[in-house]
Residue, then its C-alpha position, 0 to 999 in steps of 0.5 A: x982118479x975118481x972117488x967112489x960113491x961110498x967114500x963121497x957118501x961117507x964124507x958127506x955124512x961125517x960133514x953133516x954130523x960135524x955140523x949138528x948141535x948134538x955133536x958140538x960140546x956145549x956147557x950146560x952149567x952144573x945142573x941137577x938137583x941139590x938140597x939147596x935148590x930143592x929147599x929154595x923151590x919148596x920153601x921153608x918147613x912150616x911145622x916140625x912135629x915135636x917128640x911128644x906128638x911123635x910119641x902119641x902117634x906111636x902109642x895110638x898106632x900100637x893101640x890100633x895094632x893091638x885092637x887089630x890082633x884082638x879082632x883077628x883072634 
């Protein structure tokens, strides 16, 4: 009994795919970004703004907004 050409072609393709690296399971580690790895790569925080500085920035932003509104009227 002779095999059909379609069956031979199908078996050949399946055998080829079974031997590729993409089809084989590979352990790649945990991977991905975590807070710890990002902190390691970016380094320590050099300066954290204080509450006083944040308050000043907010006040100056509100003053600019008030001036903008006054000009627009």
